[in-house]
NUNUMI-823113 format. One record per residue (C-alpha): x, y, z; residue number from 1; residue in one letter. Coordinates in steps of 0.1 Angstrom, whole numbers. Example, Ala and Ser with C-alpha at 12.3 -4.5 7.8 and 13.67 -1.06 7.14 Angstrom:
% NUNUMI-823113
+-------+-------+-------+-----+------+
|  east | north |    up | pos | code |
+-------+-------+-------+-----+------+
|   123 |   -45 |    78 |   1 |    A |
|   137 |   -11 |    71 |   2 |    S |
+-------+-------+-------+-----+------+
% end
This chain:
% NUNUMI-823113
+-------+-------+-------+-----+------+
|  east | north |    up | pos | code |
+-------+-------+-------+-----+------+
|  -165 |  -586 |  -662 |   1 |    M |
|  -155 |  -553 |  -677 |   2 |    T |
|  -122 |  -552 |  -692 |   3 |    S |
|  -117 |  -515 |  -693 |   4 |    D |
|  -113 |  -491 |  -664 |   5 |    L |
|  -144 |  -470 |  -669 |   6 |    S |
|  -160 |  -457 |  -637 |   7 |    P |
|  -175 |  -486 |  -618 |   8 |    P |
|  -210 |  -491 |  -607 |   9 |    L |
|  -218 |  -479 |  -572 |  10 |    A |
|  -234 |  -509 |  -552 |  11 |    L |
|  -250 |  -499 |  -519 |  12 |    S |
|  -254 |  -525 |  -493 |  13 |    M |
|  -290 |  -523 |  -486 |  14 |    G |
|  -301 |  -539 |  -453 |  15 |    D |
|  -268 |  -557 |  -440 |  16 |    P |
|  -291 |  -582 |  -422 |  17 |    A |
|  -307 |  -592 |  -454 |  18 |    G |
|  -294 |  -609 |  -485 |  19 |    I |
|  -275 |  -579 |  -500 |  20 |    G |
|  -240 |  -590 |  -488 |  21 |    P |
|  -248 |  -626 |  -498 |  22 |    D |
|  -258 |  -618 |  -534 |  23 |    I |
|  -230 |  -591 |  -537 |  24 |    S |
|  -204 |  -616 |  -527 |  25 |    I |
|  -218 |  -642 |  -552 |  26 |    A |
|  -217 |  -617 |  -580 |  27 |    A |
|  -180 |  -611 |  -571 |  28 |    W |
|  -170 |  -646 |  -567 |  29 |    L |
|  -185 |  -657 |  -601 |  30 |    N |
|  -172 |  -625 |  -618 |  31 |    R |
|  -156 |  -642 |  -646 |  32 |    K |
|  -182 |  -668 |  -655 |  33 |    A |
|  -208 |  -641 |  -651 |  34 |    W |
|  -191 |  -613 |  -666 |  35 |    Q |
|  -199 |  -592 |  -636 |  36 |    T |
|  -195 |  -554 |  -643 |  37 |    P |
|  -170 |  -538 |  -620 |  38 |    A |
|  -186 |  -524 |  -589 |  39 |    F |
|  -176 |  -505 |  -558 |  40 |    L |
|  -195 |  -519 |  -528 |  41 |    F |
|  -206 |  -491 |  -504 |  42 |    I |
|  -212 |  -505 |  -470 |  43 |    G |
|  -196 |  -520 |  -439 |  44 |    D |
|  -164 |  -541 |  -449 |  45 |    P |
|  -167 |  -560 |  -417 |  46 |    Q |
|  -203 |  -573 |  -427 |  47 |    V |
|  -188 |  -585 |  -460 |  48 |    V |
|  -160 |  -602 |  -441 |  49 |    H |
|  -184 |  -619 |  -415 |  50 |    D |
|  -209 |  -630 |  -443 |  51 |    R |
|  -183 |  -644 |  -465 |  52 |    A |
|  -169 |  -665 |  -435 |  53 |    A |
|  -205 |  -675 |  -427 |  54 |    L |
|  -211 |  -688 |  -463 |  55 |    L |
|  -177 |  -705 |  -462 |  56 |    G |
|  -163 |  -682 |  -490 |  57 |    Q |
|  -128 |  -669 |  -492 |  58 |    E |
|  -125 |  -633 |  -505 |  59 |    I |
|  -101 |  -606 |  -504 |  60 |    I |
|  -116 |  -574 |  -492 |  61 |    I |
|  -100 |  -541 |  -499 |  62 |    R |
|  -112 |  -508 |  -486 |  63 |    E |
|  -107 |  -483 |  -514 |  64 |    T |
|  -123 |  -453 |  -533 |  65 |    D |
|  -142 |  -452 |  -566 |  66 |    A |
|  -110 |  -442 |  -586 |  67 |    A |
|   -93 |  -475 |  -577 |  68 |    S |
|  -123 |  -499 |  -577 |  69 |    A |
|  -122 |  -509 |  -612 |  70 |    A |
|   -86 |  -517 |  -614 |  71 |    G |
|   -86 |  -538 |  -584 |  72 |    I |
|  -120 |  -556 |  -591 |  73 |    F |
|  -103 |  -586 |  -609 |  74 |    E |
|   -86 |  -596 |  -577 |  75 |    N |
|  -102 |  -581 |  -546 |  76 |    T |
|  -138 |  -571 |  -535 |  77 |    F |
|  -136 |  -533 |  -534 |  78 |    P |
|  -154 |  -516 |  -506 |  79 |    V |
|  -159 |  -479 |  -497 |  80 |    L |
|  -165 |  -481 |  -460 |  81 |    P |
|  -198 |  -469 |  -444 |  82 |    V |
|  -198 |  -486 |  -410 |  83 |    P |
|  -228 |  -500 |  -391 |  84 |    C |
|  -232 |  -488 |  -355 |  85 |    L |
|  -244 |  -521 |  -343 |  86 |    Q |
|  -230 |  -558 |  -350 |  87 |    T |
|  -250 |  -572 |  -378 |  88 |    V |
|  -267 |  -607 |  -373 |  89 |    V |
|  -281 |  -621 |  -404 |  90 |    P |
|  -316 |  -623 |  -405 |  91 |    G |
|  -321 |  -599 |  -375 |  92 |    V |
|  -327 |  -563 |  -388 |  93 |    P |
|  -318 |  -535 |  -363 |  94 |    D |
|  -331 |  -501 |  -369 |  95 |    S |
|  -299 |  -487 |  -352 |  96 |    R |
|  -281 |  -495 |  -386 |  97 |    N |
|  -306 |  -474 |  -405 |  98 |    A |
|  -279 |  -444 |  -409 |  99 |    A |
|  -255 |  -467 |  -424 | 100 |    A |
|  -281 |  -480 |  -449 | 101 |    I |
|  -293 |  -448 |  -461 | 102 |    T |
|  -257 |  -433 |  -458 | 103 |    G |
|  -247 |  -459 |  -483 | 104 |    A |
|  -273 |  -450 |  -506 | 105 |    I |
|  -266 |  -413 |  -505 | 106 |    E |
|  -229 |  -421 |  -511 | 107 |    M |
|  -236 |  -442 |  -540 | 108 |    A |
|  -257 |  -411 |  -555 | 109 |    V |
|  -232 |  -385 |  -547 | 110 |    A |
|  -204 |  -406 |  -564 | 111 |    L |
|  -225 |  -412 |  -595 | 112 |    T |
|  -236 |  -375 |  -597 | 113 |    Q |
|  -199 |  -365 |  -597 | 114 |    S |
|  -189 |  -389 |  -624 | 115 |    G |
|  -168 |  -410 |  -601 | 116 |    S |
|  -191 |  -441 |  -606 | 117 |    T |
|  -212 |  -447 |  -635 | 118 |    S |
|  -246 |  -456 |  -622 | 119 |    A |
|  -263 |  -466 |  -590 | 120 |    V |
|  -273 |  -502 |  -582 | 121 |    V |
|  -290 |  -505 |  -549 | 122 |    T |
|  -294 |  -538 |  -527 | 123 |    N |
|  -327 |  -544 |  -512 | 124 |    P |
|  -338 |  -523 |  -481 | 125 |    I |
|  -366 |  -529 |  -457 | 126 |    A |
|  -387 |  -500 |  -453 | 127 |    K |
|  -403 |  -509 |  -419 | 128 |    S |
|  -368 |  -511 |  -405 | 129 |    V |
|  -360 |  -475 |  -416 | 130 |    L |
|  -395 |  -461 |  -407 | 131 |    Y |
|  -385 |  -470 |  -371 | 132 |    D |
|  -355 |  -448 |  -374 | 133 |    A |
|  -375 |  -418 |  -388 | 134 |    G |
|  -373 |  -427 |  -425 | 135 |    F |
|  -400 |  -406 |  -440 | 136 |    R |
|  -401 |  -418 |  -476 | 137 |    F |
|  -424 |  -445 |  -490 | 138 |    P |
|  -395 |  -464 |  -505 | 139 |    G |
|  -363 |  -464 |  -524 | 140 |    H |
|  -376 |  -446 |  -554 | 141 |    T |
|  -390 |  -416 |  -535 | 142 |    E |
|  -358 |  -413 |  -515 | 143 |    F |
|  -336 |  -413 |  -546 | 144 |    L |
|  -358 |  -387 |  -562 | 145 |    A |
|  -354 |  -365 |  -531 | 146 |    D |
|  -316 |  -369 |  -530 | 147 |    I |
|  -314 |  -360 |  -567 | 148 |    A |
|  -336 |  -330 |  -563 | 149 |    G |
|  -317 |  -315 |  -535 | 150 |    R |
|  -292 |  -296 |  -557 | 151 |    D |
|  -316 |  -288 |  -584 | 152 |    G |
|  -341 |  -271 |  -560 | 153 |    G |
|  -372 |  -285 |  -574 | 154 |    K |
|  -387 |  -319 |  -568 | 155 |    P |
|  -384 |  -347 |  -594 | 156 |    L |
|  -410 |  -371 |  -604 | 157 |    L |
|  -395 |  -406 |  -600 | 158 |    P |
|  -409 |  -434 |  -623 | 159 |    V |
|  -406 |  -471 |  -613 | 160 |    M |
|  -402 |  -494 |  -640 | 161 |    M |
|  -398 |  -533 |  -637 | 162 |    L |
|  -378 |  -544 |  -667 | 163 |    A |
|  -374 |  -580 |  -676 | 164 |    G |
|  -368 |  -601 |  -708 | 165 |    P |
|  -406 |  -605 |  -713 | 166 |    K |
|  -420 |  -573 |  -700 | 167 |    L |
|  -414 |  -537 |  -691 | 168 |    R |
|  -441 |  -523 |  -667 | 169 |    A |
|  -445 |  -489 |  -650 | 170 |    V |
|  -470 |  -483 |  -623 | 171 |    P |
|  -484 |  -446 |  -624 | 172 |    V |
|  -491 |  -446 |  -585 | 173 |    T |
|  -467 |  -467 |  -564 | 174 |    I |
|  -466 |  -470 |  -527 | 175 |    H |
|  -503 |  -459 |  -517 | 176 |    I |
|  -532 |  -477 |  -507 | 177 |    P |
|  -554 |  -491 |  -534 | 178 |    L |
|  -583 |  -471 |  -521 | 179 |    K |
|  -563 |  -438 |  -528 | 180 |    D |
|  -555 |  -447 |  -563 | 181 |    V |
|  -584 |  -432 |  -582 | 182 |    P |
|  -577 |  -399 |  -563 | 183 |    M |
|  -541 |  -399 |  -570 | 184 |    Q |
|  -540 |  -409 |  -607 | 185 |    M |
|  -546 |  -374 |  -622 | 186 |    S |
|  -543 |  -367 |  -659 | 187 |    A |
|  -512 |  -347 |  -653 | 188 |    E |
|  -495 |  -376 |  -634 | 189 |    L |
|  -503 |  -402 |  -661 | 190 |    I |
|  -492 |  -376 |  -688 | 191 |    Y |
|  -458 |  -370 |  -670 | 192 |    E |
|  -452 |  -406 |  -663 | 193 |    T |
|  -457 |  -416 |  -698 | 194 |    C |
|  -434 |  -386 |  -711 | 195 |    M |
|  -407 |  -396 |  -687 | 196 |    I |
|  -411 |  -432 |  -697 | 197 |    T |
|  -408 |  -424 |  -733 | 198 |    A |
|  -379 |  -401 |  -729 | 199 |    R |
|  -359 |  -427 |  -708 | 200 |    D |
|  -366 |  -456 |  -732 | 201 |    L |
|  -351 |  -434 |  -759 | 202 |    R |
|  -323 |  -421 |  -739 | 203 |    L |
|  -313 |  -450 |  -717 | 204 |    R |
|  -327 |  -481 |  -736 | 205 |    F |
|  -319 |  -468 |  -771 | 206 |    G |
|  -356 |  -474 |  -785 | 207 |    I |
|  -361 |  -449 |  -811 | 208 |    E |
|  -399 |  -447 |  -809 | 209 |    K |
|  -412 |  -465 |  -777 | 210 |    P |
|  -447 |  -480 |  -780 | 211 |    R |
|  -467 |  -474 |  -747 | 212 |    L |
|  -496 |  -495 |  -739 | 213 |    A |
|  -518 |  -479 |  -712 | 214 |    V |
|  -539 |  -499 |  -690 | 215 |    A |
|  -573 |  -489 |  -677 | 216 |    G |
|  -580 |  -485 |  -639 | 217 |    L |
|  -614 |  -505 |  -639 | 218 |    N |
|  -622 |  -540 |  -651 | 219 |    P |
|  -626 |  -539 |  -690 | 220 |    H |
|  -613 |  -504 |  -690 | 221 |    A |
|  -646 |  -491 |  -676 | 222 |    G |
|  -666 |  -509 |  -700 | 223 |    E |
|  -680 |  -476 |  -715 | 224 |    G |
|  -687 |  -462 |  -681 | 225 |    G |
|  -706 |  -491 |  -667 | 226 |    A |
|  -678 |  -503 |  -645 | 227 |    L |
|  -663 |  -468 |  -636 | 228 |    G |
|  -658 |  -434 |  -651 | 229 |    L |
|  -620 |  -428 |  -648 | 230 |    E |
|  -609 |  -446 |  -678 | 231 |    D |
|  -630 |  -424 |  -703 | 232 |    D |
|  -629 |  -392 |  -682 | 233 |    A |
|  -592 |  -393 |  -672 | 234 |    V |
|  -570 |  -417 |  -689 | 235 |    I |
|  -585 |  -415 |  -724 | 236 |    R |
|  -577 |  -377 |  -729 | 237 |    P |
|  -543 |  -382 |  -718 | 238 |    V |
|  -537 |  -409 |  -745 | 239 |    I |
|  -551 |  -384 |  -770 | 240 |    E |
|  -528 |  -357 |  -758 | 241 |    R |
|  -498 |  -380 |  -761 | 242 |    L |
|  -507 |  -391 |  -796 | 243 |    C |
|  -511 |  -354 |  -807 | 244 |    A |
|  -475 |  -348 |  -793 | 245 |    E |
|  -460 |  -376 |  -813 | 246 |    G |
|  -460 |  -403 |  -785 | 247 |    I |
|  -469 |  -438 |  -798 | 248 |    D |
|  -496 |  -446 |  -770 | 249 |    A |
|  -526 |  -467 |  -770 | 250 |    V |
|  -553 |  -474 |  -746 | 251 |    G |
|  -570 |  -473 |  -721 | 252 |    P |
|  -567 |  -511 |  -724 | 253 |    L |
|  -584 |  -538 |  -703 | 254 |    P |
|  -555 |  -551 |  -680 | 255 |    A |
|  -566 |  -586 |  -680 | 256 |    D |
|  -558 |  -590 |  -718 | 257 |    T |
|  -526 |  -569 |  -719 | 258 |    M |
|  -499 |  -593 |  -708 | 259 |    F |
|  -504 |  -626 |  -729 | 260 |    H |
|  -476 |  -633 |  -753 | 261 |    D |
|  -493 |  -618 |  -786 | 262 |    Q |
|  -503 |  -587 |  -767 | 263 |    A |
|  -468 |  -580 |  -753 | 264 |    R |
|  -454 |  -582 |  -788 | 265 |    A |
|  -473 |  -550 |  -798 | 266 |    T |
|  -456 |  -527 |  -772 | 267 |    Y |
|  -425 |  -517 |  -754 | 268 |    D |
|  -438 |  -510 |  -719 | 269 |    V |
|  -471 |  -514 |  -701 | 270 |    A |
|  -482 |  -481 |  -683 | 271 |    I |
|  -503 |  -493 |  -653 | 272 |    C |
|  -524 |  -474 |  -630 | 273 |    M |
|  -513 |  -488 |  -597 | 274 |    Y |
|  -485 |  -508 |  -581 | 275 |    H |
|  -499 |  -544 |  -583 | 276 |    D |
|  -514 |  -540 |  -617 | 277 |    Q |
|  -477 |  -535 |  -630 | 278 |    A |
|  -459 |  -558 |  -606 | 279 |    L |
|  -478 |  -588 |  -606 | 280 |    I |
|  -473 |  -595 |  -643 | 281 |    P |
|  -437 |  -583 |  -644 | 282 |    A |
|  -428 |  -606 |  -615 | 283 |    K |
|  -448 |  -636 |  -627 | 284 |    A |
|  -431 |  -633 |  -661 | 285 |    L |
|  -396 |  -627 |  -647 | 286 |    G |
|  -391 |  -630 |  -609 | 287 |    F |
|  -354 |  -640 |  -610 | 288 |    D |
|  -344 |  -617 |  -639 | 289 |    D |
|  -364 |  -586 |  -637 | 290 |    S |
|  -349 |  -554 |  -625 | 291 |    V |
|  -362 |  -523 |  -609 | 292 |    N |
|  -352 |  -493 |  -628 | 293 |    V |
|  -360 |  -457 |  -616 | 294 |    T |
|  -367 |  -434 |  -645 | 295 |    L |
|  -368 |  -396 |  -643 | 296 |    G |
|  -336 |  -392 |  -623 | 297 |    L |
|  -304 |  -374 |  -637 | 298 |    P |
|  -285 |  -407 |  -631 | 299 |    F |
|  -290 |  -444 |  -639 | 300 |    I |
|  -304 |  -464 |  -611 | 301 |    R |
|  -313 |  -502 |  -610 | 302 |    T |
|  -319 |  -527 |  -582 | 303 |    S |
|  -330 |  -562 |  -579 | 304 |    P |
|  -368 |  -566 |  -580 | 305 |    D |
|  -370 |  -587 |  -547 | 306 |    H |
|  -366 |  -578 |  -511 | 307 |    G |
|  -343 |  -584 |  -482 | 308 |    T |
|  -352 |  -619 |  -477 | 309 |    A |
|  -341 |  -620 |  -442 | 310 |    F |
|  -350 |  -656 |  -436 | 311 |    S |
|  -324 |  -666 |  -464 | 312 |    L |
|  -295 |  -644 |  -451 | 313 |    A |
|  -263 |  -660 |  -444 | 314 |    G |
|  -276 |  -695 |  -454 | 315 |    K |
|  -261 |  -698 |  -489 | 316 |    G |
|  -294 |  -703 |  -506 | 317 |    V |
|  -301 |  -668 |  -518 | 318 |    A |
|  -301 |  -664 |  -556 | 319 |    R |
|  -280 |  -635 |  -572 | 320 |    A |
|  -297 |  -637 |  -606 | 321 |    D |
|  -317 |  -603 |  -601 | 322 |    S |
|  -288 |  -585 |  -587 | 323 |    L |
|  -265 |  -599 |  -616 | 324 |    L |
|  -294 |  -586 |  -640 | 325 |    A |
|  -295 |  -552 |  -624 | 326 |    A |
|  -256 |  -549 |  -627 | 327 |    L |
|  -257 |  -558 |  -663 | 328 |    H |
|  -286 |  -535 |  -671 | 329 |    M |
|  -270 |  -507 |  -654 | 330 |    A |
|  -238 |  -512 |  -673 | 331 |    S |
|  -260 |  -515 |  -706 | 332 |    A |
|  -279 |  -482 |  -699 | 333 |    L |
|  -247 |  -464 |  -693 | 334 |    V |
|  -235 |  -474 |  -726 | 335 |    A |
|  -269 |  -466 |  -744 | 336 |    N |
|  -269 |  -432 |  -728 | 337 |    T |
|  -233 |  -425 |  -739 | 338 |    A |
|  -243 |  -435 |  -775 | 339 |    V |
|  -274 |  -414 |  -776 | 340 |    Q |
|  -255 |  -384 |  -760 | 341 |    G |
|  -230 |  -385 |  -788 | 342 |    A |
|  -257 |  -383 |  -816 | 343 |    R |
+-------+-------+-------+-----+------+
% end
């Protein structure tokens, strides 16, 4: 738990019918043992009250603002109210509460961009629930980029990174069908993804000269063209360009030999061509303690690397490990960024 009164983290509630309230309550209840950074929960206080009662936990909830949250965090669970329109039943998502879900995210971003909170930490959402209410983004990552780009007037390229103790992995293409990947993974997209990743590893993570290992698209990285042309025609020229500009990048590498212990010791981040190429090894190596970090935004955003787990909501069995890791990583990235900015 933080001992100073620096701005708290903004923690959005996620889907209230999922485990977001459960793990947020757990993070606060264990704040001393887990050294939980101070956060402001943005969501429905009634949901927190009802979920704590269902879990048999006694907590003192206080509706407050960002300015007071850190000061009261030691003794009360601070909530900035964003009410749900419909009564929340754990495990039963309701698209009529979509406005509260997205509203909490937008409020978290607004507070962070104003400096009232130090970073955004998002609890899990269920995109299918939001789609029923007209949500038009593939996921959290793209929605956050849209919010961040509204004031700047130009679209931002959000970069998803799964970061755990054993692996950092970035997918170049994210929430698209596998059949569309070869058409979407343009040289410019790969280049921009690598540049944003290298920049944020320096700025946010304090890695002076990040080492990028870039995966090929095809088996054996194309086997010299025998198993596909994209690796040599699209990916390799990008790596040559990156190296010419001073970025430490190697590849395209066969993805099936990139993730064992010896290989991982040679790089700081794996740049992968599609969603599962990055997320399968990331989650296999650190399912409970990996964090979803969005790079390329003008603010810090982290999230647990798991979903809403509706079947676990309100049952007292949801693990808060990944949320705790997301809170701690957000706090560390804030500190790293301050150090880098002071240089």
